[in-house]
Structure formats: structure tokens, C-alpha cells
C-alpha positions as a Markdown table, in Angstrom:
| # | Residue | x | y | z |
|---|---|---|---|---|
| 1 | Met | 5.7 | 16.4 | -13.3 |
| 2 | Ile | 4.1 | 14.2 | -11.0 |
| 3 | Thr | 1.3 | 16.6 | -10.6 |
| 4 | Arg | 1.0 | 16.8 | -14.4 |
| 5 | Arg | 0.5 | 13.0 | -14.4 |
| 6 | Phe | -2.0 | 13.0 | -11.7 |
| 7 | Leu | -4.4 | 15.0 | -14.0 |
| 8 | Glu | -3.8 | 12.5 | -16.9 |
| 9 | Ala | -6.7 | 10.3 | -17.5 |
| 10 | Pro | -6.2 | 6.3 | -16.5 |
| 11 | Asp | -6.3 | 3.6 | -18.8 |
| 12 | Arg | -9.2 | 1.5 | -19.4 |
| 13 | Arg | -8.5 | -0.7 | -16.3 |
| 14 | Gly | -8.0 | 2.4 | -14.3 |
| 15 | Trp | -11.4 | 4.0 | -15.2 |
| 16 | Ile | -13.1 | 0.6 | -14.5 |
| 17 | Phe | -11.7 | 0.4 | -10.9 |
| 18 | Leu | -12.2 | 4.0 | -10.1 |
| 19 | Ala | -15.7 | 3.4 | -11.3 |
| 20 | Leu | -16.4 | 0.3 | -9.3 |
| 21 | Leu | -15.0 | 2.2 | -6.1 |
| 22 | Ala | -17.4 | 5.1 | -7.0 |
| 23 | Ala | -20.2 | 3.1 | -7.3 |
| 24 | Ala | -19.4 | 1.2 | -4.2 |
| 25 | Ala | -19.0 | 4.2 | -2.1 |
| 26 | Ile | -22.7 | 5.4 | -3.2 |
| 27 | Ile | -24.7 | 2.0 | -3.6 |
| 28 | Val | -23.4 | 0.1 | -0.5 |
| 29 | Pro | -24.4 | 3.1 | 2.1 |
| 30 | Ala | -27.6 | 3.6 | 0.2 |
| 31 | Leu | -28.6 | -0.1 | 0.6 |
| 32 | Asn | -27.7 | 0.0 | 4.2 |
| 33 | Leu | -29.5 | 3.2 | 5.0 |
| 34 | Phe | -32.6 | 3.5 | 2.9 |
| 35 | Val | -33.7 | 0.0 | 2.1 |
| 36 | Pro | -35.6 | -1.9 | 4.8 |
| 37 | Ser | -33.8 | -4.7 | 6.5 |
| 38 | Thr | -36.8 | -7.0 | 5.2 |
| 39 | Ser | -35.7 | -6.5 | 1.7 |
| 40 | Pro | -33.4 | -8.7 | 0.0 |
| 41 | Leu | -31.3 | -5.9 | -1.1 |
| 42 | His | -30.6 | -4.5 | 2.0 |
| 43 | Val | -27.2 | -4.6 | 3.3 |
| 44 | Ser | -26.5 | -5.1 | 6.9 |
| 45 | Thr | -24.2 | -2.9 | 8.8 |
| 46 | Thr | -21.8 | -5.9 | 9.9 |
| 47 | Thr | -21.6 | -6.4 | 6.1 |
| 48 | Val | -20.8 | -2.7 | 5.4 |
| 49 | Ala | -18.2 | -2.7 | 8.2 |
| 50 | Leu | -16.4 | -5.9 | 6.9 |
| 51 | Trp | -15.8 | -4.3 | 3.4 |
| 52 | Gly | -14.9 | -1.5 | 4.6 |
| 53 | Lys | -11.9 | -3.4 | 6.4 |
| 54 | Tyr | -11.4 | -4.9 | 3.1 |
| 55 | Leu | -10.8 | -1.8 | 1.7 |
| 56 | Cys | -8.2 | -0.6 | 4.2 |
| 57 | Phe | -6.5 | -3.7 | 3.6 |
| 58 | Ala | -6.5 | -3.0 | -0.2 |
| 59 | Leu | -5.0 | 0.5 | 0.3 |
| 60 | Leu | -2.5 | -1.2 | 2.3 |
| 61 | Ala | -1.5 | -3.7 | -0.5 |
| 62 | Leu | -1.5 | -1.0 | -3.0 |
| 63 | Ser | 1.0 | 1.0 | -1.0 |
| 64 | Leu | 3.3 | -2.1 | -0.8 |
| 65 | Asp | 2.9 | -2.8 | -4.4 |
| 66 | Leu | 4.0 | 0.7 | -5.1 |
| 67 | Ala | 7.5 | 0.1 | -3.3 |
| 68 | Trp | 7.9 | -3.8 | -4.1 |
| 69 | Gly | 6.2 | -3.9 | -7.6 |
| 70 | Tyr | 7.8 | -0.9 | -8.9 |
| 71 | Cys | 11.1 | -0.4 | -7.1 |
| 72 | Gly | 11.7 | -3.8 | -5.9 |
| 73 | Ile | 11.7 | -2.9 | -2.3 |
| 74 | Leu | 10.1 | -5.9 | -0.4 |
| 75 | Ser | 9.3 | -4.9 | 2.9 |
| 76 | Leu | 8.0 | -7.2 | 5.4 |
| 77 | Gly | 7.6 | -4.4 | 7.9 |
| 78 | His | 4.8 | -2.6 | 6.3 |
| 79 | Gly | 2.3 | -3.7 | 8.9 |
| 80 | Ala | 4.5 | -1.4 | 11.1 |
| 81 | Phe | 3.5 | 1.8 | 9.2 |
| 82 | Phe | -0.1 | 0.6 | 9.1 |
| 83 | Ala | -0.3 | 0.0 | 12.8 |
| 84 | Leu | 1.3 | 3.2 | 13.6 |
| 85 | Gly | -1.2 | 5.1 | 11.3 |
| 86 | Gly | -4.2 | 3.4 | 13.3 |
| 87 | Tyr | -2.7 | 4.0 | 16.7 |
| 88 | Ala | -2.5 | 8.0 | 15.7 |
| 89 | Met | -6.0 | 7.7 | 14.9 |
| 90 | Gly | -6.9 | 5.7 | 18.2 |
| 91 | Met | -5.1 | 8.3 | 20.2 |
| 92 | Tyr | -7.6 | 10.9 | 18.7 |
| 93 | Leu | -10.7 | 8.8 | 19.3 |
| 94 | Met | -9.6 | 8.1 | 23.1 |
| 95 | Arg | -9.2 | 11.8 | 23.9 |
| 96 | Gln | -12.8 | 12.5 | 22.6 |
| 97 | Ile | -14.0 | 10.0 | 25.3 |
| 98 | Gly | -13.3 | 12.6 | 28.2 |
| 99 | Pro | -15.3 | 12.0 | 31.2 |
| 100 | Arg | -17.6 | 9.2 | 29.7 |
| 101 | Gly | -14.8 | 6.7 | 30.4 |
| 102 | Val | -15.0 | 4.1 | 33.5 |
| 103 | Tyr | -13.3 | 6.4 | 35.7 |
| 104 | Ala | -14.7 | 9.6 | 34.3 |
| 105 | His | -11.5 | 11.4 | 34.1 |
| 106 | Pro | -11.8 | 14.3 | 31.8 |
| 107 | Val | -8.1 | 13.9 | 30.4 |
| 108 | Leu | -6.5 | 10.8 | 31.1 |
| 109 | Pro | -7.9 | 7.5 | 29.2 |
| 110 | Asp | -9.2 | 4.6 | 31.2 |
| 111 | Phe | -6.0 | 2.5 | 30.8 |
| 112 | Met | -3.8 | 5.2 | 32.2 |
| 113 | Met | -5.9 | 5.8 | 35.2 |
| 114 | Phe | -6.1 | 1.9 | 35.8 |
| 115 | Leu | -1.9 | 2.1 | 35.9 |
| 116 | Asn | -1.8 | 5.0 | 38.0 |
| 117 | Trp | -0.6 | 7.2 | 35.6 |
| 118 | Lys | -0.6 | 11.0 | 37.2 |
| 119 | Glu | -0.5 | 13.1 | 34.1 |
| 120 | Leu | -0.9 | 12.9 | 30.1 |
| 121 | Pro | 2.3 | 12.1 | 28.5 |
| 122 | Trp | 3.8 | 14.8 | 26.1 |
| 123 | Tyr | 3.4 | 12.8 | 23.1 |
| 124 | Trp | -0.3 | 12.7 | 23.8 |
| 125 | Tyr | -1.1 | 16.5 | 23.6 |
| 126 | Gly | -2.6 | 17.8 | 20.5 |
| 127 | Phe | -4.8 | 14.4 | 19.5 |
| 128 | Asn | -7.8 | 16.0 | 21.1 |
| 129 | His | -7.7 | 17.9 | 17.6 |
| 130 | Phe | -8.5 | 16.2 | 14.5 |
| 131 | Pro | -6.5 | 18.2 | 12.2 |
| 132 | Tyr | -3.4 | 17.7 | 14.4 |
| 133 | Ala | -4.3 | 14.0 | 14.6 |
| 134 | Ala | -4.4 | 13.9 | 10.7 |
| 135 | Val | -1.0 | 15.3 | 10.3 |
| 136 | Met | 0.2 | 12.6 | 12.6 |
| 137 | Ile | -1.5 | 9.8 | 10.4 |
| 138 | Leu | 1.0 | 10.9 | 7.6 |
| 139 | Ala | 3.8 | 12.4 | 9.8 |
| 140 | Val | 4.7 | 9.3 | 12.0 |
| 141 | Pro | 4.8 | 6.4 | 9.4 |
| 142 | Gly | 6.4 | 8.9 | 7.0 |
| 143 | Ile | 9.2 | 10.1 | 9.3 |
| 144 | Leu | 9.9 | 6.6 | 10.3 |
| 145 | Ala | 10.1 | 5.4 | 6.7 |
| 146 | Phe | 12.4 | 8.3 | 5.7 |
| 147 | Val | 14.7 | 7.9 | 8.6 |
| 148 | Phe | 14.9 | 4.2 | 8.0 |
| 149 | Gly | 15.3 | 4.4 | 4.3 |
| 150 | Trp | 17.9 | 7.2 | 4.5 |
| 151 | Phe | 20.3 | 5.1 | 6.3 |
| 152 | Ala | 19.4 | 1.6 | 4.7 |
| 153 | Phe | 19.5 | 3.0 | 1.2 |
| 154 | Arg | 22.6 | 5.2 | 1.7 |
| 155 | Ser | 24.1 | 2.4 | 3.0 |
| 156 | Arg | 23.0 | 0.1 | -0.2 |
| 157 | Val | 21.1 | -2.5 | 1.8 |
| 158 | Thr | 18.9 | -4.6 | -0.6 |
| 159 | Gly | 17.4 | -8.0 | -1.2 |
| 160 | Val | 16.7 | -10.3 | 1.7 |
| 161 | Tyr | 18.9 | -8.1 | 4.0 |
| 162 | Leu | 16.5 | -5.3 | 3.7 |
| 163 | Ser | 13.8 | -7.2 | 4.1 |
| 164 | Ile | 15.0 | -8.9 | 7.5 |
| 165 | Ile | 15.8 | -5.6 | 8.5 |
| 166 | Thr | 12.2 | -4.3 | 7.9 |
| 167 | Gln | 10.8 | -7.5 | 9.7 |
| 168 | Ala | 13.3 | -6.8 | 12.7 |
| 169 | Leu | 11.8 | -3.1 | 12.7 |
| 170 | Thr | 8.1 | -4.0 | 13.1 |
| 171 | Phe | 8.9 | -6.9 | 15.6 |
| 172 | Ala | 10.8 | -4.3 | 17.6 |
| 173 | Leu | 7.9 | -1.6 | 17.7 |
| 174 | Met | 5.6 | -4.7 | 18.6 |
| 175 | Leu | 7.7 | -5.5 | 21.9 |
| 176 | Gly | 7.7 | -1.6 | 22.5 |
| 177 | Phe | 4.0 | -1.3 | 22.1 |
| 178 | Phe | 3.4 | -4.4 | 24.4 |
| 179 | Arg | 5.1 | -2.6 | 27.4 |
| 180 | Asn | 2.5 | -1.1 | 29.7 |
| 181 | Asp | 5.1 | 2.0 | 30.2 |
| 182 | Phe | 5.1 | 2.8 | 26.6 |
| 183 | Gly | 1.9 | 4.7 | 27.1 |
| 184 | Phe | -0.3 | 3.1 | 24.4 |
| 185 | Gly | -2.3 | 0.7 | 26.6 |
| 186 | Gly | 0.0 | -2.4 | 26.6 |
| 187 | Asn | -1.2 | -5.5 | 25.3 |
| 188 | Asn | -4.9 | -4.7 | 25.3 |
| 189 | Gly | -4.3 | -1.5 | 23.0 |
| 190 | Leu | -6.8 | 1.4 | 22.6 |
| 191 | Thr | -10.5 | 0.6 | 22.5 |
| 192 | Asp | -13.8 | 1.4 | 23.8 |
| 193 | Phe | -14.3 | 4.3 | 21.2 |
| 194 | Lys | -17.1 | 6.7 | 21.5 |
| 195 | Asp | -17.0 | 9.4 | 18.8 |
| 196 | Ile | -15.2 | 10.6 | 15.7 |
| 197 | Leu | -15.7 | 14.2 | 14.6 |
| 198 | Gly | -18.7 | 14.4 | 16.9 |
| 199 | Phe | -20.3 | 11.4 | 15.6 |
| 200 | Asn | -21.1 | 8.5 | 17.1 |
| 201 | Val | -18.7 | 5.7 | 15.9 |
| 202 | Gln | -21.0 | 2.9 | 16.4 |
| 203 | Ser | -23.8 | 4.2 | 14.6 |
| 204 | Thr | -25.2 | 3.0 | 11.1 |
| 205 | Gly | -24.5 | 6.4 | 9.7 |
| 206 | Thr | -21.2 | 6.6 | 10.6 |
| 207 | Arg | -20.2 | 3.2 | 9.7 |
| 208 | Ala | -21.6 | 3.8 | 6.4 |
| 209 | Ala | -19.8 | 7.1 | 5.8 |
| 210 | Leu | -16.5 | 5.5 | 7.0 |
| 211 | Phe | -17.2 | 2.7 | 4.1 |
| 212 | Ser | -17.4 | 5.8 | 1.5 |
| 213 | Ile | -14.5 | 7.4 | 2.9 |
| 214 | Ser | -12.4 | 4.2 | 2.6 |
| 215 | Ala | -13.5 | 3.7 | -1.1 |
| 216 | Leu | -12.5 | 7.3 | -1.9 |
| 217 | Ala | -9.3 | 6.9 | -0.3 |
| 218 | Leu | -8.6 | 3.6 | -2.2 |
| 219 | Gly | -9.2 | 5.6 | -5.4 |
| 220 | Leu | -7.5 | 8.4 | -4.5 |
| 221 | Gly | -4.2 | 6.2 | -3.4 |
| 222 | Tyr | -4.6 | 4.6 | -6.8 |
| 223 | Leu | -4.4 | 8.0 | -8.8 |
| 224 | Val | -1.1 | 9.0 | -6.5 |
| 225 | Ala | 0.3 | 6.0 | -7.4 |
| 226 | Gln | -0.4 | 5.8 | -10.9 |
| 227 | Ala | 0.9 | 9.4 | -11.2 |
| 228 | Val | 4.2 | 8.6 | -9.8 |
| 229 | Val | 4.6 | 5.3 | -11.7 |
| 230 | Arg | 3.8 | 7.1 | -15.0 |
| 231 | Ser | 6.1 | 10.0 | -14.5 |
| 232 | Lys | 9.8 | 10.2 | -15.2 |
| 233 | Ala | 10.6 | 9.5 | -11.4 |
| 234 | Gly | 8.4 | 6.3 | -12.1 |
| 235 | Lys | 10.5 | 5.2 | -15.1 |
| 236 | Val | 13.7 | 5.6 | -12.9 |
| 237 | Leu | 12.2 | 3.4 | -10.3 |
| 238 | Ile | 11.4 | 0.7 | -12.6 |
| 239 | Ala | 15.0 | 0.7 | -14.0 |
| 240 | Val | 16.2 | 0.7 | -10.2 |
| 241 | Arg | 13.9 | -2.5 | -9.7 |
| 242 | Asp | 15.3 | -4.1 | -12.7 |
| 243 | Ala | 19.0 | -3.0 | -13.0 |
| 244 | Glu | 20.2 | -1.0 | -10.0 |
| 245 | Ser | 23.6 | -1.0 | -10.3 |
| 246 | Arg | 23.3 | 0.1 | -13.9 |
| 247 | Thr | 21.0 | 2.9 | -13.1 |
| 248 | Arg | 23.3 | 4.1 | -10.5 |
| 249 | Phe | 26.4 | 4.2 | -13.0 |
| 250 | Leu | 24.0 | 6.2 | -15.2 |
| 251 | Gly | 24.4 | 9.0 | -12.5 |
| 252 | Tyr | 20.9 | 8.8 | -10.8 |
| 253 | Arg | 20.9 | 9.0 | -6.9 |
| 254 | Val | 19.2 | 5.8 | -6.5 |
| 255 | Glu | 19.1 | 6.1 | -2.6 |
| 256 | His | 16.8 | 9.4 | -3.3 |
| 257 | Tyr | 14.3 | 7.7 | -5.4 |
| 258 | Lys | 14.0 | 4.5 | -3.3 |
| 259 | Thr | 13.7 | 6.7 | -0.2 |
| 260 | Phe | 11.0 | 8.9 | -1.8 |
| 261 | Val | 8.9 | 6.0 | -2.9 |
| 262 | Phe | 9.4 | 4.2 | 0.7 |
| 263 | Thr | 8.3 | 7.2 | 2.4 |
| 264 | Leu | 5.1 | 7.8 | 0.3 |
| 265 | Ser | 4.4 | 4.1 | 0.6 |
| 266 | Ala | 4.5 | 4.1 | 4.3 |
| 267 | Cys | 2.2 | 7.3 | 4.3 |
| 268 | Met | -0.4 | 5.5 | 2.2 |
| 269 | Ala | -0.5 | 2.6 | 4.6 |
| 270 | Gly | -0.7 | 4.9 | 7.5 |
| 271 | Val | -3.9 | 6.5 | 6.1 |
| 272 | Ala | -5.2 | 2.6 | 5.6 |
| 273 | Gly | -4.7 | 2.1 | 9.3 |
| 274 | Ala | -6.3 | 5.2 | 10.4 |
| 275 | Leu | -9.4 | 4.5 | 8.4 |
| 276 | Tyr | -9.1 | 0.7 | 9.6 |
| 277 | Val | -9.3 | 1.1 | 13.6 |
| 278 | Pro | -12.8 | 3.2 | 13.7 |
| 279 | Gln | -14.4 | 0.7 | 11.7 |
| 280 | Val | -13.0 | -2.5 | 13.8 |
| 281 | Gly | -13.0 | -0.8 | 17.0 |
| 282 | Ile | -9.7 | -1.3 | 18.6 |
| 283 | Ile | -5.8 | -1.4 | 17.7 |
| 284 | Asn | -3.4 | -3.4 | 19.6 |
| 285 | Pro | 0.1 | -4.3 | 19.3 |
| 286 | Ser | -0.8 | -7.7 | 17.5 |
| 287 | Glu | -1.1 | -5.4 | 14.3 |
| 288 | Phe | 2.7 | -5.1 | 14.2 |
| 289 | Ala | 3.0 | -8.8 | 14.3 |
| 290 | Pro | 5.8 | -9.8 | 11.5 |
| 291 | Ala | 3.3 | -12.6 | 10.1 |
| 292 | Asn | 0.7 | -9.6 | 9.3 |
| 293 | Ser | 3.4 | -7.7 | 7.0 |
| 294 | Ile | 4.2 | -11.4 | 5.4 |
| 295 | Glu | 0.5 | -11.6 | 4.7 |
| 296 | Val | 0.4 | -8.3 | 2.7 |
| 297 | Val | 3.2 | -9.5 | 0.3 |
| 298 | Ile | 0.7 | -12.5 | -0.1 |
| 299 | Trp | -1.8 | -10.2 | -1.0 |
| 300 | Val | 0.1 | -8.2 | -3.7 |
| 301 | Ala | 1.6 | -11.6 | -5.1 |
| 302 | Val | -1.7 | -13.2 | -5.5 |
| 303 | Gly | -3.3 | -10.3 | -7.4 |
| 304 | Gly | -0.5 | -9.2 | -9.6 |
| 305 | Arg | 2.8 | -7.6 | -8.3 |
| 306 | Gly | 3.4 | -4.2 | -10.2 |
| 307 | Thr | -0.2 | -3.6 | -11.4 |
| 308 | Leu | -1.6 | -1.5 | -8.6 |
| 309 | Ile | -5.0 | -2.7 | -9.3 |
| 310 | Gly | -4.1 | -6.2 | -8.7 |
| 311 | Ala | -2.9 | -5.8 | -5.4 |
| 312 | Ala | -6.0 | -4.1 | -4.1 |
| 313 | Leu | -7.7 | -7.1 | -5.8 |
| 314 | Gly | -5.6 | -9.8 | -4.3 |
| 315 | Ala | -6.1 | -8.0 | -0.7 |
| 316 | Ile | -10.0 | -8.2 | -1.0 |
| 317 | Leu | -9.8 | -11.7 | -2.5 |
| 318 | Val | -7.7 | -13.2 | 0.1 |
| 319 | Asn | -9.4 | -11.5 | 3.1 |
| 320 | Tyr | -12.9 | -12.4 | 1.6 |
| 321 | Ala | -11.6 | -16.1 | 1.6 |
| 322 | Lys | -10.0 | -15.4 | 5.1 |
| 323 | Thr | -13.4 | -14.6 | 6.4 |
| 324 | Gln | -15.3 | -17.5 | 4.7 |
| 325 | Phe | -12.5 | -20.4 | 5.6 |
| 326 | Thr | -11.8 | -19.6 | 9.2 |
| 327 | Ile | -15.5 | -20.3 | 10.2 |
| 328 | Gly | -16.2 | -23.7 | 11.3 |
| 329 | Met | -14.0 | -27.0 | 10.7 |
| 330 | Leu | -11.8 | -25.4 | 8.2 |
| 331 | Ala | -10.3 | -22.6 | 10.6 |
| 332 | Pro | -7.4 | -24.5 | 11.8 |
| 333 | Tyr | -6.0 | -25.2 | 8.1 |
| 334 | Trp | -6.4 | -21.7 | 6.9 |
| 335 | Leu | -2.7 | -21.0 | 7.4 |
| 336 | Phe | -1.9 | -24.2 | 5.3 |
| 337 | Ala | -4.1 | -23.0 | 2.4 |
| 338 | Leu | -2.8 | -19.6 | 2.5 |
| 339 | Gly | 0.8 | -21.0 | 2.0 |
| 340 | Ala | -0.5 | -23.3 | -0.7 |
| 341 | Leu | -2.2 | -20.4 | -2.7 |
| 342 | Phe | 1.0 | -18.4 | -2.6 |
| 343 | Val | 3.0 | -21.3 | -4.0 |
| 344 | Leu | 0.5 | -22.1 | -6.7 |
| 345 | Val | 0.2 | -18.4 | -7.5 |
| 346 | Thr | 4.0 | -18.1 | -7.8 |
| 347 | Leu | 4.2 | -21.2 | -9.9 |
| 348 | Phe | 1.5 | -20.9 | -12.5 |
| 349 | Leu | 0.2 | -17.4 | -12.2 |
| 350 | Pro | 3.5 | -15.2 | -12.2 |
| 351 | Arg | 1.3 | -12.1 | -13.0 |
| 352 | Gly | -1.4 | -13.0 | -10.5 |
| 353 | Val | -5.1 | -13.1 | -10.8 |
| 354 | Leu | -5.1 | -9.8 | -12.8 |
| 355 | Gly | -2.7 | -11.6 | -15.4 |
| 356 | Leu | -5.7 | -13.8 | -16.2 |
| 357 | Leu | -7.6 | -10.9 | -17.9 |
| 358 | Pro | -6.6 | -9.7 | -21.3 |
| 359 | Arg | -3.9 | -6.6 | -21.3 |
| 360 | Pro | -4.9 | -3.5 | -22.5 |
| 361 | Glu | -3.1 | -2.3 | -25.6 |
| 362 | Pro | -0.9 | 0.6 | -25.3 |
| 363 | Thr | -2.4 | 3.6 | -26.5 |
| 364 | Gly | -1.1 | 4.7 | -30.0 |
| 365 | Val | 0.7 | 1.6 | -30.8 |
| 366 | Pro | -0.6 | -0.4 | -33.4 |
| 367 | Cys | -1.4 | -4.0 | -32.8 |
| 368 | Ser | 0.4 | -5.2 | -36.1 |
| 369 | Thr | 2.7 | -3.7 | -38.6 |
| 370 | Ser | 2.0 | -4.3 | -42.4 |
| 371 | Gly | 5.1 | -4.2 | -45.0 |
| 372 | Pro | 8.5 | -5.7 | -44.8 |
| 373 | Pro | 10.6 | -5.7 | -41.7 |
| 374 | Ala | 12.9 | -2.9 | -40.8 |
| 375 | Pro | 16.2 | -3.5 | -42.6 |
| 376 | Lys | 19.3 | -4.5 | -40.5 |
| 377 | Leu | 22.3 | -2.4 | -40.4 |
| 378 | Arg | 26.1 | -3.6 | -40.6 |
| 379 | Ser | 29.3 | -1.6 | -40.1 |
| 380 | Ala | 31.4 | -1.3 | -43.5 |
| 381 | Ala | 34.2 | -2.8 | -41.3 |
| 382 | Gly | 32.1 | -5.9 | -41.0 |
| 383 | Ser | 31.0 | -5.8 | -37.4 |
| 384 | Pro | 27.9 | -7.6 | -36.1 |
| 385 | Pro | 24.4 | -6.1 | -37.7 |
| 386 | Val | 22.7 | -3.7 | -35.4 |
| 387 | Gln | 19.3 | -2.2 | -35.4 |
| 388 | Pro | 18.5 | 1.2 | -36.8 |
| 389 | Gly | 18.8 | 3.9 | -34.0 |
| 390 | Gly | 21.6 | 2.0 | -32.2 |
| 391 | Gly | 21.0 | -0.3 | -29.3 |
| 392 | Glu | 23.2 | -2.3 | -26.8 |
| 393 | His | 25.7 | -3.2 | -29.3 |
| 394 | Ala | 25.6 | -0.4 | -31.4 |
| 395 | Ser | 28.7 | 1.2 | -32.9 |
| 396 | Val | 29.8 | 4.1 | -30.9 |
| 397 | Ser | 32.6 | 6.6 | -32.2 |
| 398 | Arg | 35.1 | 7.4 | -30.2 |
| 399 | Pro | 37.6 | 10.6 | -30.0 |
| 400 | Gly | 40.5 | 10.0 | -32.6 |
| 401 | Ala | 38.7 | 7.0 | -34.3 |
| 402 | Ala | 36.7 | 7.3 | -37.7 |
| 403 | Ala | 33.1 | 6.6 | -37.1 |
| 404 | Ala | 32.0 | 3.3 | -39.2 |
| 405 | Gln | 29.5 | 4.3 | -42.0 |
| 406 | Pro | 26.5 | 2.0 | -41.9 |
| 407 | Val | 25.4 | 0.3 | -44.9 |
| 408 | Leu | 22.1 | -2.0 | -45.8 |
| 409 | Ala | 22.8 | -5.5 | -45.0 |
| 410 | Lys | 22.6 | -7.8 | -47.9 |
């Protein structure tokens, strides 16, 4: 069912979003690589890397919107899945350095030589091959989210309690990765990358290619999320968000649906982190900071919760503003501005920035109806009127009792 929905055409907003991403994936690298730097149309390599980072943040926000906006899972620890995907990519990039490091060891990274490690830890095995690293980028965040969701959702942990537990999870991971004996570089993290798939990670062409891949990954993530929310499973997710107890009473295994969407969301966040690391050139435990995960929630709220496109738009807008307002005299006041933005959007734009745009009309549903309204029905026994076709207050026949015959209300 989800595969069939994936092949269906998106709505008008979806087409515009995908068209913009496709155009950016082609035009921005072309303006960077083929237009002379003296031309006003030239896009610098720094700008390409910066906007590539924004696209990674947009994919992270979209992944959170899938879980929060459509299933009501407010995760304050999605930064952990983002960082785990980044560390998986960082481990691959570190293994590609080889003897070109400061200590020129063919196997051990420089930070292990500095800390007097004698051999490579077992969990670093295989990361010298990109296919294995690609699997780990999805598997590590996905397995953690599945195990966490299996226990949390089966125990019916919801609401603020679930949010606090997810925040505690990312804080515990941050403390672990800060330790030098954890095997991931301690507080310095992983850096000084050289190559990715044999290409110089610092070259202009590689950065342009990473920008295009990030744009395509965001488009693919949108299509996957859209396929989920438009499927029958997506309708159940929305029902869980709006009335979890009633959905469980109807016989649905709510914990299975929540675990599925939470795991899928974590995998998407891991991909975002993996694309983020080679573009910024470093990954360290600060990415696990709970404040980062809270900031992702603000991105989604600003753009529009439960819209997918709005979440990506909010991530780009907020991070662009952060880049502009954290330079110069306004830098100390950025966090105050961010908090004020969240409050103002919550009070005056409950649908986010995307809510300012006109909503597309549902396909196949007329904008207005002509003719008189449908007649109401009432039972012959004088019970309250109901709409044709039943409803919440419709009469229901019971075994051993005569069903009331509806007649037209006068």
C-alpha cells in the first residue's frame, strides 16, 4: 500500500517543492562550477556548503514532522539520531585517511594514536567500506529508535513523559561520546577528513555534488513521508495523534504504528546527519546537546506542523536567520529572538509560516454545493435528528430490539 502511494503524484504544493529542489540541485552547482568568480551570478563554494547544511537541517525537520505532526510523538531527542548518522559517516571518512594522518598509521586514526590505543576497536571494523557505512547510517539510528519505541510505546508512555525520556536519551549519549575511552574522539570528535568515495572532500566539485545529493535526499525524504501519510497506515497515525485511546479501543495495535513511524523518522534523521558531516568537516558530541533537539522542534513549529513542506521551510528560514543574526552586535540576543519567534508563531500562526499561503483545494471535491441542504433524519420514536449515513449520534440497532425507521424531519 505504501509503495503504491509512493508512485502517486504529489499535490500542487508538492510539485512546486520538488521542482524547486530539482532546480536548485542543478542550477546552484552550475553557477558555482561554470560561472567565473567575477560574475554577479557566481555562487561561492562557501555559500554552496552553507545551503547544503540548510538542506540537511530541512531533512531533519521533515523527519521530526513525520513523527510529531502526524502521530503526535513529540521527540526532544531527534538530534541523537542525527548525530549517530553523522558519526557513522565520520567513521567512514576517518578510515579513508589511512597513512596520511599526522601519525601516519595505516589503520588507527590520529586521536587513537594520541590516546595510546593499540588496536582498532571492533565496532570500527567495516567502516573502510562505503556500503557497510551506508547500512550503518540507517541501521544505528533505526535500531536505537526501534528498541526505544518498543519499550516506551508498549508501556504507553506518552505526552510530556515521553518527551522527557527522549531528552534524557540524547543527554546520556552526549555524556558517553564525550568520554575519551568511548572510542569516538572524545570532546574533539572526528575531523580532518580527506576523501569521500575517492574524491577530495574539500574540493569545489565535491562540495557541489554534496549539495545536489542533499537536495535530492530531501526530495526523496518528502516522497517517502508523503507516501506514508497518504496510505491507510497514515490515516491510523493521524487517528493516534488525535485520539489514541479511541484508536486503541477500535482494535488497532497503536504501539506498532508508533514504533514504525518513530523508526522511519530516526532513519531519515540519520541520513541527514550523514550528509551534514562531510559538508561541515567535523562531528563532535555537541551535536547530541538537548538544546539542538529542542531547536528542531522550533523549526517544525515555525514552518508548520503536520505539513512536511512547512517543516523543511521552517528549518531553512530559522537557520538562515541564525546565520545573519549571530554575526556582530546581535549575536548575544539570538536565543532570545528564537524564543520570541516560537512564542509569536504559536500564538498568531498556529499553522506556521506555510499557513499564510492559500490552502490547495482537495482533488475531486467541489468548492461549493448547489441546491438545498440534505434533509435531516429523525427516528419515529422522536429521538434527536441525525445526518443521513449515521454519525456519532446515529441510531444503532441492537440484537433483540426493533430498529427505528428514520423518516424525513418536517
